[in-house]
C-alpha positions in Angstrom: -33.5 -11.3 23.2 -34.1 -8.6 20.7 -30.7 -7.2 19.9 -32.1 -4.1 18.2 -34.0 -3.0 21.3 -30.9 -3.6 23.4 -28.7 -1.7 21.0 -31.2 1.1 20.7 -30.8 2.0 24.3 -27.2 3.1 23.6 -27.9 4.7 20.2 -27.2 8.3 21.2 -23.7 7.3 22.6 -22.9 4.6 20.1 -24.0 6.1 16.7 -21.1 6.3 14.3 -20.6 7.3 10.7 -17.5 6.0 8.8 -15.3 8.8 7.7 -14.8 8.8 3.9 -11.5 9.6 2.2 -10.9 12.2 -0.4 -9.5 11.1 -3.7 -7.9 13.0 -6.5 -8.0 13.4 -10.2 -5.6 11.1 -12.2 -4.6 13.4 -15.0 -0.9 14.5 -14.8 -0.5 18.2 -15.6 2.7 19.6 -17.0 4.7 22.6 -15.7 6.1 24.9 -18.5 9.1 27.0 -17.4 10.5 29.8 -19.6 14.3 30.2 -19.6 15.7 33.7 -20.5 19.3 32.4 -20.9 18.7 29.5 -23.2 15.6 30.7 -25.1 13.5 27.6 -24.5 10.5 26.5 -22.5 11.2 23.5 -20.3 8.5 20.9 -19.6 8.2 18.9 -16.4 5.8 16.2 -15.2 4.2 17.5 -12.0 4.0 14.1 -10.3 7.7 13.5 -10.0 9.2 16.5 -11.8 10.7 14.4 -14.6 11.9 16.6 -17.5 9.8 16.0 -20.6 11.9 18.1 -23.1 12.4 21.7 -24.2 10.6 23.9 -26.8 12.7 26.5 -28.6 11.0 29.9 -28.6 12.1 33.5 -29.1 14.9 35.5 -27.4 14.8 36.0 -23.6 11.4 34.5 -22.9 9.8 35.7 -19.7 6.0 35.5 -19.2 3.9 32.5 -20.2 0.2 31.8 -20.0 -2.2 29.0 -20.8 -6.0 29.7 -21.0 -8.5 27.8 -18.8 -9.7 26.1 -22.0 -6.2 24.7 -22.5 -4.8 23.7 -25.9 -2.0 26.3 -26.3 0.4 28.6 -24.5 1.7 32.0 -25.3 5.2 33.1 -24.4 6.4 36.7 -24.3 9.9 37.0 -25.7 11.3 40.4 -24.6 14.6 40.0 -26.3 13.3 39.9 -29.9 9.9 41.6 -29.6 7.8 38.5 -30.3 5.2 36.2 -28.7 5.5 32.5 -29.4 2.4 30.3 -29.6 2.9 26.7 -28.5 0.6 23.9 -29.3 0.5 21.8 -26.1 -0.5 18.6 -27.9 2.6 18.6 -30.1 4.9 20.8 -28.0 5.8 22.9 -31.0 5.7 26.5 -31.8 2.9 27.1 -34.4 3.0 30.9 -34.7 5.4 33.8 -33.9 3.6 37.1 -33.4 5.5 40.4 -33.7 4.8 42.5 -30.5 7.0 45.6 -30.0 8.0 47.1 -26.7 10.0 44.2 -25.1 6.9 42.1 -24.1 7.3 40.6 -20.7 4.0 39.4 -19.3 0.9 37.8 -21.0 -2.6 36.9 -19.9 -5.3 35.0 -21.9 -9.1 35.2 -21.4 -10.5 31.8 -20.2 -11.9 30.7 -23.5 -8.6 31.4 -25.3 -10.0 33.8 -27.8 -8.0 36.9 -26.9 -4.7 37.7 -25.2 -3.1 40.8 -23.7 0.7 41.4 -23.6 2.5 44.0 -21.4 4.8 46.3 -23.5 6.9 48.1 -20.9 9.0 50.0 -23.4 6.3 50.7 -26.0 5.9 54.2 -24.8 5.7 57.1 -27.3 8.7 59.4 -26.9 8.0 62.9 -25.6 7.6 65.5 -28.3 10.8 67.3 -29.4 10.5 71.1 -28.8 10.7 73.3 -32.0 13.9 75.5 -31.8 13.3 79.3 -31.7 14.5 81.3 -34.7 17.9 83.0 -34.4 17.3 86.6 -33.2 18.5 89.5 -35.4 20.4 92.3 -33.7 21.7 92.4 -30.2 21.1 89.5 -27.9 18.0 90.2 -25.7 18.3 90.2 -22.0 16.6 87.0 -20.7 13.4 87.5 -18.9 13.3 86.2 -15.3 10.3 84.0 -14.8 9.0 80.7 -13.3 10.7 77.4 -14.2 9.1 75.8 -17.3 6.8 72.8 -16.7 8.7 69.6 -17.7 7.3 67.6 -20.5 5.5 64.6 -19.0 6.8 61.1 -19.7 4.1 59.3 -21.6 2.5 56.0 -20.4 3.1 52.7 -22.0 0.8 50.1 -23.6 -0.7 46.6 -23.9 -0.9 44.7 -27.1 -4.2 42.9 -27.9 -3.8 39.6 -29.7 -6.6 37.8 -31.6 -5.7 34.2 -31.1 -7.8 33.0 -34.0 -5.6 34.8 -36.5 -2.5 35.2 -34.2 -2.3 38.9 -35.0 -2.1 42.1 -32.9 -5.4 43.9 -33.3 -4.6 47.0 -31.2 -2.9 48.6 -28.3 -4.3 49.9 -25.1 -2.6 52.8 -23.2 -2.1 52.0 -19.5 0.2 53.5 -16.9 3.9 54.1 -16.5 6.2 51.1 -16.3 3.4 48.4 -16.6 4.6 45.2 -15.0 2.2 42.3 -14.4 -1.2 41.4 -15.8 -4.2 39.3 -14.7 -7.5 38.5 -16.3 -10.7 37.9 -14.2 -12.2 34.4 -14.2 -15.2 35.7 -16.2 -12.9 37.0 -18.9 -14.6 40.4 -18.7 -11.8 42.4 -17.2 -8.0 42.7 -17.3 -5.9 44.2 -14.5 -2.4 45.7 -15.1 0.0 46.9 -12.4 1.8 50.2 -13.1 4.9 50.3 -11.0 5.7 54.0 -11.4 2.2 55.3 -10.9 1.2 53.1 -7.9 -2.0 52.2 -9.8 -3.7 49.3 -11.5 -5.3 49.9 -14.9 -8.8 48.2 -15.2 -9.6 47.2 -18.8 -13.0 46.2 -20.2 -12.3 43.3 -22.6 -15.5 43.9 -24.6 -14.3 47.3 -25.7 -10.5 47.0 -24.9 -10.5 50.3 -23.2 -9.3 51.4 -19.7 -12.4 52.1 -17.6 -10.6 53.0 -14.3 -7.2 53.7 -12.8 -7.2 52.2 -9.3 -4.9 53.5 -6.6 -2.9 50.9 -4.8 0.2 50.9 -2.5 3.8 51.8 -3.4 5.4 50.1 -6.4 2.8 47.4 -7.3 4.2 44.4 -9.1 2.5 41.0 -9.0 -1.3 40.7 -9.4 -3.9 37.9 -9.2 -7.7 38.1 -9.7 -10.1 35.4 -8.5 -12.6 34.3 -5.9 -14.1 37.8 -5.8 -10.8 39.4 -4.7 -7.7 41.1 -6.2 -4.3 40.5 -4.8 -1.5 43.0 -5.4 2.1 42.7 -4.2 3.7 45.9 -3.0 7.5 45.9 -3.6 8.4 48.9 -1.4 6.2 48.1 1.6 6.9 44.3 1.4 3.3 43.3 1.6 0.3 42.0 -0.3 -2.9 44.1 -0.5 -6.2 42.4 -0.9 -9.1 44.2 -2.5 -12.7 43.3 -3.1 -13.1 42.8 -6.8 -16.6 44.3 -7.2 -15.7 47.8 -5.9 -11.9 47.5 -5.2 -12.4 48.3 -1.5 -9.3 47.2 0.6 -9.8 44.1 2.7 -6.4 43.3 4.2 -2.7 44.0 4.0 -0.5 41.0 4.6 3.3 41.2 5.3 5.6 39.2 3.0 9.3 38.7 2.5 11.6 41.2 0.9 10.6 42.6 -2.6 7.4 40.6 -3.3 7.4 40.2 -7.0 4.8 37.6 -8.1 1.7 35.9 -6.7 -0.7 33.0 -7.4 -3.7 31.7 -5.6 -4.5 28.0 -5.5 -7.4 26.6 -7.7 -9.4 25.8 -4.5 -9.0 29.5 -3.4 -7.5 28.6 0.0 -3.9 29.5 -0.4 -1.8 32.3 -1.9 1.9 32.0 -2.7 4.2 35.1 -3.1 7.6 35.0 -4.6 9.9 37.4 -2.7 12.6 38.6 -5.1 14.6 40.5 -2.5 15.3 37.7 0.0 14.9 34.4 -1.9 11.7 33.3 0.0 8.1 32.4 -0.7 5.3 33.6 1.6 2.4 31.1 1.9 -0.8 32.8 2.9 -4.0 31.3 4.3 -6.6 33.3 2.3 -9.5 32.4 4.6 -8.0 34.6 7.4 -5.5 36.6 5.3 -2.7 35.5 7.6 0.8 34.1 6.8 0.8 30.3 7.1 4.6 29.9 6.5 7.6 31.5 4.9 10.0 29.1 3.2 13.4 29.5 1.5 13.6 29.2 -2.2 16.5 30.0 -4.6 17.7 33.5 -5.3 15.4 36.0 -7.0 12.2 34.0 -7.3 10.3 35.4 -10.3 7.3 33.3 -11.4 4.7 31.3 -9.4 2.1 28.7 -10.4 0.1 26.2 -8.4 -0.8 22.7 -9.3 -4.5 21.9 -10.1 -4.8 19.8 -6.9 -3.9 22.9 -4.8 -1.1 21.0 -3.0 2.2 22.5 -4.4 3.5 25.7 -5.9 6.3 26.0 -8.5 8.5 29.0 -7.9 11.1 29.9 -10.5 14.5 31.1 -9.1 15.8 33.4 -11.9 19.4 33.8 -10.7 19.8 30.4 -9.0 19.3 28.2 -12.1 16.5 26.3 -10.5 12.8 26.2 -9.5 11.4 25.3 -6.1 8.5 22.9 -5.6 6.8 24.4 -2.5 4.2 22.3 -0.6 1.4 24.6 0.5 1.4 23.1 4.0 4.6 24.9 4.6 7.0 22.0 4.7 10.4 22.2 3.1 10.5 22.8 -0.7 12.3 20.6 -3.2 14.7 22.2 -5.6 14.9 21.2 -9.3 17.9 22.4 -11.2 17.4 24.3 -14.5 20.5 25.4 -16.4 20.1 29.1 -17.2 17.7 31.7 -15.9 14.1 30.4 -15.3 11.6 33.2 -15.3 7.9 32.5 -15.9 5.9 29.3 -15.2 2.5 28.0 -16.2 0.8 24.6 -15.4 -1.6 22.8 -17.7 -5.1 23.5 -16.4 -7.0 20.4 -15.4 -10.1 19.5 -13.4 -9.5 18.2 -9.9 -12.4 16.2 -8.5 -13.1 15.7 -4.9 -15.8 13.1 -4.0 -17.0 12.4 -0.6 -19.3 9.5 0.4 -21.1 8.9 3.7 -23.6 6.2 4.8 -26.5 6.1 7.3 -27.1 4.2 9.4 -23.5 3.0 10.0 -23.4 0.3 11.1 -26.5 -1.0 9.4 -28.8 -3.8 10.5 -29.3 -6.9 8.3 -32.6 -6.6 6.5 -32.5 -2.8 6.9 -32.1 0.1 4.6 -29.0 2.1 4.0 -28.7 5.5 2.3 -25.4 6.6 0.7 -25.0 10.4 0.2 -22.4 11.5 -2.3 -21.0 15.0 -2.6 -18.7 16.1 -5.4 -16.9 19.2 -6.6 -14.4 20.3 -9.3 -11.7 22.2 -7.4 -9.3 22.2 -10.3 -8.1 24.9 -12.7 -10.2 23.8 -15.8 -13.8 23.0 -16.6 -14.8 19.4 -16.9 -17.0 18.0 -19.6 -18.9 14.7 -20.0 -18.9 14.0 -16.2 -20.4 10.8 -14.9 -20.6 9.3 -11.4 -20.6 5.5 -11.1 -21.5 3.8 -7.8 -20.7 0.0 -7.7 -23.5 -1.9 -6.0 -21.9 -4.0 -3.2 -22.6 -7.7 -2.7 -25.4 -8.0 -0.2 -27.2 -4.8 -1.2 -30.2 -4.4 -3.5 -30.8 -1.1 -5.3 -34.0 0.8 -4.3 -33.8 4.3 -5.7 -31.4 7.2 -6.5 -31.8 11.0 -6.7 -31.0 13.3 -9.7 -31.7 10.7 -12.4 -29.3 8.0 -11.1 -30.3 4.6 -12.5 -28.9 1.0 -12.3 -26.7 -0.1 -15.1 -25.4 -3.7 -14.7 -23.7 -3.9 -11.3 -23.5 -0.1 -11.0 -25.7 3.0 -10.4 -24.8 5.7 -12.9 -25.5 9.5 -12.9 -24.9 11.6 -15.9 -23.7 15.0 -14.7 -22.6 16.6 -17.9 -20.4 19.7 -17.7 -18.9 20.7 -14.3 -17.2 24.1 -14.3 -14.4 25.2 -12.0 -15.9 25.3 -8.5 -19.0 23.4 -9.6 -20.4 21.0 -7.0 -23.4 18.9 -6.2 -25.0 16.2 -4.1 -26.7 12.9 -4.9 -27.8 9.9 -3.0 -28.7 6.2 -3.4 -30.8 3.9 -1.3 -30.3 0.1 -0.9 -31.7 -2.7 1.2 -29.4 -5.1 3.1 -29.7 -8.8 2.7 -31.4 -10.1 5.8 -29.2 -13.3 5.7 -25.9 -11.4 5.5 -23.3 -12.8 7.9 -22.7 -11.0 11.2 -19.9 -8.5 11.0 -19.7 -8.3 7.2 -18.0 -5.2 6.1 -19.9 -3.8 3.1 -17.5 -2.0 0.8 -19.0 0.6 -1.5 -16.9 2.4 -4.2 -18.0 5.5 -6.1 -16.1 7.1 -9.0 -16.4 10.5 -10.7 -14.8 10.8 -14.2 -15.0 13.2 -17.2 -14.5 12.7 -20.9 -10.7 13.2 -20.6 -10.5 10.5 -17.9 -9.8 12.9 -15.0 -11.3 11.0 -12.1 -11.6 10.5 -8.4 -12.7 7.6 -6.2 -14.0 7.3 -2.7 -14.5 4.1 -0.7 -16.7 3.8 2.3 -17.0 0.7 4.5 -20.0 -0.1 6.7 -20.3 -3.1 9.1 -23.5 -5.1 9.3 -25.2 -6.0 12.6 -27.3 -9.1 13.0 -28.2 -11.3 16.1 -24.9 -12.6 17.4 -23.1 -9.2 17.2 -21.3 -7.3 14.5 -17.8 -6.1 13.8 -16.0 -8.6 16.0 -13.7 -10.8 14.1 -12.8 -13.1 17.0 -13.8 -12.9 20.6 -11.1 -14.9 22.5 -12.6 -15.2 25.9 -14.4 -13.4 28.8 -13.7 -14.2 32.4 -15.7 -13.2 35.4 -14.1 -13.8 38.8 -16.0 -14.3 42.0 -16.6 -11.2 44.1 -18.7 -10.6 47.2 -19.8 -7.0 46.4 -17.3 -6.0 43.7 -17.0 -7.9 40.5 -14.3 -8.3 37.8 -14.9 -8.6 34.1 -12.1 -9.5 31.7 -12.6 -9.3 28.0 -10.3 -9.9 25.0 -11.2 -9.6 21.4 -9.8 -8.7 18.0 -11.6 -5.9 16.2 -11.1 -4.6 12.6 -11.7 -0.9 13.0 -12.7 1.0 9.9 -10.2 3.7 10.8 -7.1 3.7 12.9 -7.4 4.4 16.6 -5.7 7.7 17.4 -6.3 8.2 21.1 -9.9 9.0 20.2 -11.4 7.8 23.5 -13.3 4.6 24.3 -16.8 3.7 25.5 -17.5 0.2 26.6 -21.0 -1.0 27.5 -22.4 -4.4 28.8 -26.1 -4.6 28.1 -28.8 -7.2 27.8 -32.4 -7.0 26.5 -33.8 -5.4 29.5 -31.1 -3.2 31.0 -27.7 -1.6 30.7 -25.5 -3.5 33.1 -22.6 -1.2 33.0 -21.0 1.6 30.8 -17.7 3.3 31.2 -16.0 6.0 29.1 -12.3 6.9 28.7 -12.1 10.4 27.3 -10.0 11.3 24.2 -6.4 11.7 24.8 -6.4 9.8 28.1 -4.5 6.8 26.8 -0.7 6.7 27.2 1.0 6.0 23.9 4.6 5.0 23.1 5.7 7.2 20.0 6.3 5.2 16.9 4.1 2.3 18.0 0.4 1.3 17.8 0.3 0.5 21.6 -2.1 2.4 23.7 -2.8 1.9 27.5 -5.1 3.3 30.1 -5.0 2.3 33.8 -7.1 4.3 36.2 -10.2 4.8 38.3 -13.6 5.8 37.1 -16.2 8.0 38.7 -18.0 5.1 40.3 -14.9 3.9 42.1 -14.3 1.0 39.7 -10.9 0.5 38.0 -10.3 -0.1 34.3 -7.2 -1.4 32.6 -7.3 -1.3 28.8 -4.5 -2.3 26.4 -4.7 -1.9 22.7 -2.3 -2.9 19.9 -2.6 -3.2 16.2 -1.2 -6.4 14.8 0.5 -7.0 11.5 -2.6 -8.4 9.9 -4.5 -5.1 10.5 -6.5 -6.2 13.5 -6.6 -4.3 16.8 -6.3 -6.6 19.8 -8.1 -5.2 22.8 -7.7 -6.4 26.4 -10.1 -4.9 29.0 -10.2 -5.6 32.7 -12.9 -3.9 34.7 -12.7 -4.4 38.4 -14.3 -3.2 41.6 -17.7 -2.6 40.1 -21.1 -3.8 41.2 -23.2 -5.5 38.6 -27.0 -6.1 39.0 -28.2 -9.7 38.7 -28.8 -10.6 35.1 -32.4 -11.1 34.0 -31.3 -13.0 30.9 -28.1 -14.5 29.7 -27.7 -12.7 26.4 -25.0 -10.1 27.0 -24.1 -7.5 24.3 -20.5 -6.1 24.7 -20.3 -2.9 22.7 -17.2 -0.6 22.1 -17.0 2.8 20.6 -13.5 3.9 19.5 -13.9 7.6 18.5 -16.3 7.3 15.5 -15.9 3.5 15.1 -18.3 1.1 16.7 -17.9 -2.6 17.2 -19.8 -5.1 19.3 -20.2 -8.8 20.2 -23.1 -10.6 21.6 -22.6 -13.8 23.6 -25.0 -16.2 25.3 -23.9 -17.4 28.7 -24.8 -20.7 30.3 -26.4 -20.7 33.7 -24.3 -23.4 35.5 -25.5 -23.2 39.1 -27.5 -20.8 41.1 -28.5 -20.0 44.7 -30.5 -17.1 46.1 -28.8 -13.8 45.4 -26.0 -15.4 43.3 -25.6 -16.3 39.6 -22.7 -18.1 37.9 -22.5 -17.5 34.2 -20.1 -19.6 32.1 -18.6 -18.8 28.8 -15.2 -20.4 28.6 -14.8 -19.7 32.3 -17.0 -16.6 32.9 -18.5 -16.4 36.3 -20.7 -13.6 37.6 -21.8 -13.0 41.3 -24.0 -10.4 42.8 -25.7 -9.4 46.0 
């Protein structure tokens, strides 16, 4: 028998590709939380929220920002008109910059060269009118006329800071009561919300001038710019407006909780989180469809929002609750971390976050054949990555043939030098190997690929592929088959232990009995048809198929990780076998396993065959 020909007959139904897992970067970012009451910045490890210490800054610190390039943070201290510069490597203040106007919010261009600070009270006072001279003689009768035009209240400013010298180099006049600030990912523009004007000031950072005043909804407060869009929270209308960045055309208005104050969008661009100051909640928004995914309770008066580089959790500071909330972006219940005082702003260390995804074709692969691994990778984090390499370990039983994009063998690995990978940067590579023709049947070939940068941010993916050789593949132990006598209707019973690459999750089942010349029988149980006892790995199907035959299938995962499968297929008519090599193939969702067994012809008479394999018997018309 040629097992490849037999198997090829079922290829459209039996083809399977193992599903790779996504792995994450290993760097542990730190969350920095300002505290207005205690005049410090708290540090927390984002893996388990262990406190790492406090950094004394100025009086009543509020806003905090860290550039994409990292290295330092700037803290706006509204109580003593200063900005503190913190060196993140040493957790110390290295400069204190005088900034008048009760600075509250700060933004830094991505490369860290320049910063902008909101000065909500740095507004020139209106001119004092010059008193009229005292008249001589009788007091004149007042002239009746229109009411005089009131003197307009002047707008306020932003301070521009040169971070190389830690000095204020100028001020930019914006609108009335400026509140929040955001810088575009390119660093070319700064956006400032003006609460009393219902506008956003657009500033060109190359000239530090306002180039437009953009009309928005009532009482704009929080703002975020990225992924080609601008998000603005509207305090009065309790909503978020989404605008297209290139021309500021409105795209959507999304309802929020009461008094939306602050907003952040995840580094992968898929989720926005709004802190609702009025009702102590956070609104989680699916940015792909601009719909609310969930609303979760936080502490009272949430003020600041920041999202971890892996885009899984948000930190929401609760300014009057003495805490911050760690909010999972999937909408599950937040965790509350106590912080004595009044936490206000929050920023998280930027870090690359790698996602690497590996697939293999064909899967399973024939012994002596060729397998191609395709690797896709992406930096979905909040910082650029430098010195990136991809390392693919060559599994035992495979021999390197070629690789795309400059990949080359190095010892027991194939290595690609990627270089710099910016935020959102992605690529695809592949590697081709031949399979040892003498590899044992059912061998699971495990292939591991790793992406890493110069700072040891990394991600790993593992893909397993079973090998197929004469005698079957993927079956760890076939216990027995039994075929009972039947005049016109036959019964097949089959038990085996399979090691599935992924867990069975009621994905459906296809079973086929074939030989070299024909498909003897195939039956399919659709996904979701198995009954399942919650909390167990037991699945069961008992029913009739379209041809009138009956199938009973029991599946259970044992403690050693194997799935035991018991199949009884009755009331079916099988043709007479033309050879005695029978291939039993099962497809569980995307997982394929098979076993080939040779049966012994024990006795025969016209129209009847008896096949034995530990008691297997087959009869036919």
